[in-house]
N, C-alpha and C positions, 0 to 999 in steps of 0.2 A: 422229198415227197413224204415219207413217213406217216405217222398216225393221223396228222392233221388232215390228210386226204383220204382217210379210210372210208368216208361217206361216198367216195367216188368209185369204190370197188364195185364191179358188176357181179361178182360171185364170191362165195365164201369157201369154195372147194373146187379144185381143178377136176375132181371126179364127179361133180354135181351135174344134174340135168341143166341147170342154169348156165354153167360154164360151157357145156357142150353146145347148147343152143346159141349162146352169145358168140362163141368163137366160130362156129359153123356159119352163122349169119354174117359175121365180120368178113370172113374169107370168101363166102359165097357171093355177097353183094359187092365187096370191094377188092377182091383178090386181083382183079385186073389192074388196079392202081399200082401194084408192085411191078408191073411191066415197065413203068416209067423209071425204075431205079436201075439204070444201066447206061452204057454209052449210047449215043443216038442211033447208031446202026442196029444195036441189039434191041432197043426199044421198038424200032420200026419192024424188025423181023418178028418179034414176039407179038406185036399188035396184028400183023398181017398173017403170019403163019401159025401162031400159037406156041406154047411153051415147048412142046416136044419136037418141034421142027426148026429150032434156031439155036444159036450159041449164046443165048442170054445167060449171065451168071446165075440167075435164079436164087440169089442169096440175099435175104432181106435184112442185112446189117450194114453198119458203117464201113466205109472203105478206109484203107490204111495209107496215110501220107499221100493224099490225092494230088497235092501240088507237085510231087516228085514222080508220080506214076505215069506210065505211058497212056493210060486211059482210065475212065471210071471203072470199067470192067476189071482191069488189072488191079486197081486199088481194092475193090471188093473181094476179089479172089486172094489177094495178098493177106487180108485179115484172116481168112481161113487157113492159109498156109502157115502163118505164124502161130496160130493156135495149135495146129497139128504138130509143128516142129517142137513146141514146148512140151508135148507129151513124152519126148525123149525115148522113142521106141525104134529108133533107127537100127539098132542091133538085134531087134527081135524078129525072128523069121515068121512070116504069115501072121501078123498081129490081128487080133479081133478088136475092133474099135466101135464105140457106141456114141451116137449123137441124140440125146434127148431133146425133143423140140426141133426136129429136122426141117420143118417147113416143107417146101416142095422139092427138097432133095439136092439143091445145087451144091452145097458144101460137101455132102457125102459123096456125090459123084465125082467132084473134083479130087477128093482124097483117094477115092477108089482108082482114079486114073494116075494119080501121083505115086501110089503104092499098089501096083497090080497084084502083089502077093498078099495084100491085106484083104480082110473082109470087114466092110463097114455096115453097121445096122443103124438105121434111122427110125425114130419113133415120133409120131405126131398125134395130138389129140383131135385133129381135124381130118375126117375121112377124105374130104376132097383134096387135101394136100397130099395125103398118102397115094391116092390114085394118080395125081399129077406126077409125083416123084417116080412112081413105077413106070408110067408111060415114057417119061423123059429118059430114064435109065435104059429101058428097052430100046428106045429109038437110037441111043448112043452105043448100043451093043455092050453095055456094062453088065457083067455077071457077078461082080464081087461087091455090089451094093444092094441091100435089101431094105424094104420099108414096111413098117407095121403100124397099126392103129392102136392107141391106148394112152394112158397117162403115166407119167414117170414117177408117181408115188408108189405104184405097185406094178412092176414090170414082170413079164413071164419068164425072165432069165434066171439061171441058177446063180448061187453065190460064187463070187470070184470068176465071173465069166469073161471079163474084158481086160485087155492089156492097156487100154487107155480110154478115157471119156472126155469129150470136149463139148462145151455148150456155149454158143455165141448168141447173146441177146435173146435167150429163150427161157431161162429159169425165172426171170422176172415175172412170168405169168402166174407164178405160184403165190397164193395169198399168205400173209404173215403166219397165220395159225398152222399152215401145213409145211412151212419151210424146214422145221426140224425133221419131219418124216421124209422130206425130199432128200436132204443131205444124207440122212441115214441110209436111204435106199441106194443112192449113188455109191456110198462107201461099201455097201453089201456087194455091189456088182463088180467092184474092182478086185483084181488079183493082188495079193500082197506085194508091196513095193512099187506098184504102178501109180500113175498120176491121172488127175482130172484137171483140166484147164477150163476155167470159167471166165468168160468175157461178157460183162453185163452192165446194166445201169445200176446206179445206187443213189441214195440220198445223202447230200452233204450237210444240209441244214434245213430247218423249218422255214416256210415262207413268212415274210415279215409284213406283208400288206396284201390288199385285195388284188392288185395287179399280179403279184407273184403267185397267188393262189389260182388265178385264172390261167396262167401259163401251165401250171401243174395239172389243173383240171382238163385243159385242152389235150395234153399229152396222154393222160391216163384214159380219157374217154375216146379219143380218136384212134389210139393204138390198142385199145382194149386190154389193159393189164392193170393189176392192183399197184398200190404204192410200193416201190422197192425198198429194201432195207439199207441201212448204213453200212459202210465198210466194217465198222466195229462189230455190228450185229452179225454180219456174214462170217467174220473170223470166229466169233463165239460159236456159231452154228457148226462150223467146220471142226473146231476143237472138240465140241461135245460129241460129234459123230466118230471121232478117233483119228481125224486127219492131222498131218503135220504140215504147217504152212511152209512152202518153199519160197514163195515170192509174192508180193503184192505191189502193184505199181499204178500210178496215175498216168494215163496216156491221152488225156484230153487233147493235147497239142497234136497228137498223131492222127486223130480222127476229126479234128475240128473243121478242117476244110471240107470234109465229107458232110458234116452237119450243115455247113453253109450251103453246099450244093443241094441238099435236100430242101432247105428253105427256099432257095432260088427256083428250083423246079416247081415247088408248090405255088410260089407267088406268080411266076410268069407263064406257067403251063397249066397246072392243075386247077388253080383258082378260076381262070377264064373258062376252062372246060366245064367247071362246076356250074358257072352262071349259064353257060350255053345249054347244059344238060337239064336245067330247070325249065326250059321252054317246052311247050306241049309237043310230045312225040319225039323230041331229040334225045331224051334220056335213054329211051329204048335202043336207039341207034348206037349210043355210046356205052351200052351195058357191058360189052366185052372188055372195055377198058376200066371198068369199075364205077361207072356213073349211072348204074341202074337206079340207085337211090341218091338223089341230090343231097338229102339230109346227111346220109352216111358219108358221102364224098366231102361235104363241108366239114364234118368233124375230123376226117382224116387230114384234110388240108390244114385245119387249125393246129393239129398235132405237129405236122411237119414244120409249120412256122414257129410254133411256141417252143419246140425242143431246143432251138438255137438260143432262145432267151433263157431257158433253164440253165444251159451251160454258161452263158455270158454273166448271169447273176450269181454263179457259184452255188446254185441250188442242187444241181445233180451232176453225176459223173457216169462214165461208161467204159470201157474196154481194157486193154492188156497190161502187163507186169513190171515191177521194181518198187523198192520201198521209198515212197515219197509221202509228204504230209497228207493226211486224209481230208484236209480242208480245201485242197485245191480242186479245180473244176472238173476233173474226170478221173474216176478210179476204175481200174480194171483189175481183175484177179487172175493170177495164175495160181490155181488152187493146189493144195496139198499133195504130198507124196504119202500114200497110205502106209500106216505103220504095219510092219510085218509081225503078225501075231503067231506065226507058226512056231 
């Protein structure tokens, strides 16, 4: 996706009024669409009962090894568990963990349950997400996960506050001009010797024709984020901030079945509902499922369909670690161990 798609960026700064308005609108109008990303029983429970009264994973990222998982819910949660395990903080008592871009808190609450002695802090730029995350944590009786509103370029935390930071498909919302400041801020927040694990989308090559440009445009517009960087650019940013790379791995094969499931849900469920929602009066009835705006829903569906084509064409990559060629179809980063400057 890269610079050729820069004209598709909806904002120049994650701290801008434009970014706040665009992201708030995206999640206000279409947040209900994310209820569809779970096992059927969880989808139904979230649609009927709402986020806080169901066991929906509430994690808006790809699932891990869906073909081998017991359910889509398990695959989604397994992605989070793998990220957390890579922080390598098993021997640390009462670790303090940070998730920038926590969404509605599903990953943070999972980790809080997995490590009851930990404290997990999630941050989102979208107020509605923070409010939902707080309600869900309270409903689950979770006291060791807290959520705050803000942007991760300038957090309110002291230097060296955290024993680990993980970010799953969230840092991609940062425009290219602010990525150096982002990585520098994350470096500032980590205690010496601790790790950050980043699992995110990246650009593998520029589009070669109009069809490929359309796929990229669909994904960026429908999921509301700027063009992501290449693996090489990300490594350079990390090195400039002071990190040491522990591992970088292409894991397209591990999340590809999940990408296919997203496309199938879009084609066979969301697309028909989008057409139905365009009928007079019906959109209002379906608003809690994210169909209050048929135009927004169409963009979202187009992104869900086109993301699979981006992977198939080798244009983009996404999720977890090991050193493999950067030209393959999905790259994920297990980021650096911070240099001890003490």
